[in-house]
N, C-alpha and C positions, 0 to 999 in steps of 0.2 A: 537515569530518567532524562528525557529530552525536554529542557525547559524553554526552548525557543518557541514552542506553541503558547506558552503562558505570558510572553512579553508582547504587549501591543506595539505595533509598528505605526508610527505617525509621520506625516510629511511636514515640511516647514510651515505650511499654512495652518495646519491643525495645531502645531506647536505654538505658533503665535497666538492663536485663539485660546489655548490652555493657559499660556503665560498671562494673558489678559484676565483670566479667571483666578489667578493666584498660584499657578503651578511654578515650580522652580526648574531652571535649566542648569544642569550639572555637566560641565565640560571635563571629560576624563583624559584629554590629551596631555602630552608631555609639556613641561614648562616652555620649551623652545617654540612649540607649535602655538601654545596659548599666547605668548608674547607677540607673535607675528599678527594674529588676528583672531577675534572671538565675537560672539554675539554680545551686545552691550549688557544684557541682563544676566549673563552666565556667571556661575560660580565655579571656580577652578578646584577640582578634586581629582588629581591624576589617578588613573586606573590602579596603579600599584599602591595607592594610599587609601583606597576606598574602605578596606576593612578597619584600618586604624582610625579613620575619620568618620566612621559610621554614625557616631553620636552627634555629629555636626549636621547631619542631613535631617530636614524636617520630615516628620512622620504623618503630619496632618494635611498634606497636600500632595498632588501628583509630582513625581520627579521625572523630568524629561532628560534622559541621558544622551549626550552628544560627543562624538569624536570627529575625526577627519572624514571617514567614509561610512560609519555606522557599524563597523565590526567590533571594535573595542567597547563601544557604548552598549552593544548588544550583550557582551559578556558582563559588563557592569550591571545592566538592567536585570539580567537573569539572576545574578548573585543577590541583588536587592530584593527581587520578587521572592526568592527562596527564603529570605529573612522576614518576609511579610510587609515590605515597603511597597508603596504604589508607584513602581517605576515603569516607564515607557521608553522606547527607543526611537530616536529621531533617525528614520531610515535615510541613508545617503549622507548623513552627518553634516558637517560644516560645508562640504562641497555642495550639497543640495541646498543648504541655507543661502549660500552665495548665489547659486544659479537662480534661486527664487527672488533675488534682489533684496533680501533683507540685510540690514546693516551689519558690517564687520568692522570692529574697531581694534586698534592696537593700544599700547600703553600711552597715557596722556590724552586719550580720546582721539588720536589721529586715525585716519583711515587705515584699516588693516587688510591683511592678505590671508588666504587659506592656502597653505602649501600642500 
């Protein structure tokens, strides 16, 4: 079954609007990517750890999945939707987030980069 039809794709502006309404931003990139730069409100759950950390994800609000370009986060969102969680994919990932001029921070609150 093709689950790509069941995952809503949103742009960074829509993501920011949903975050303001209480959605959670889940960054599925690898630790090295995360440490370079991320959205300030993001929670880090690497793609390979999604299954084992499933119980840490809120089930009562939308989950916006994000990676570098939107491909890994699409995979994560599909897996979560299949399990009944309200997951969306941030199309274009952190690259689109940065292009839209939303903040990117690194460890210690310093300005971050998207590799």
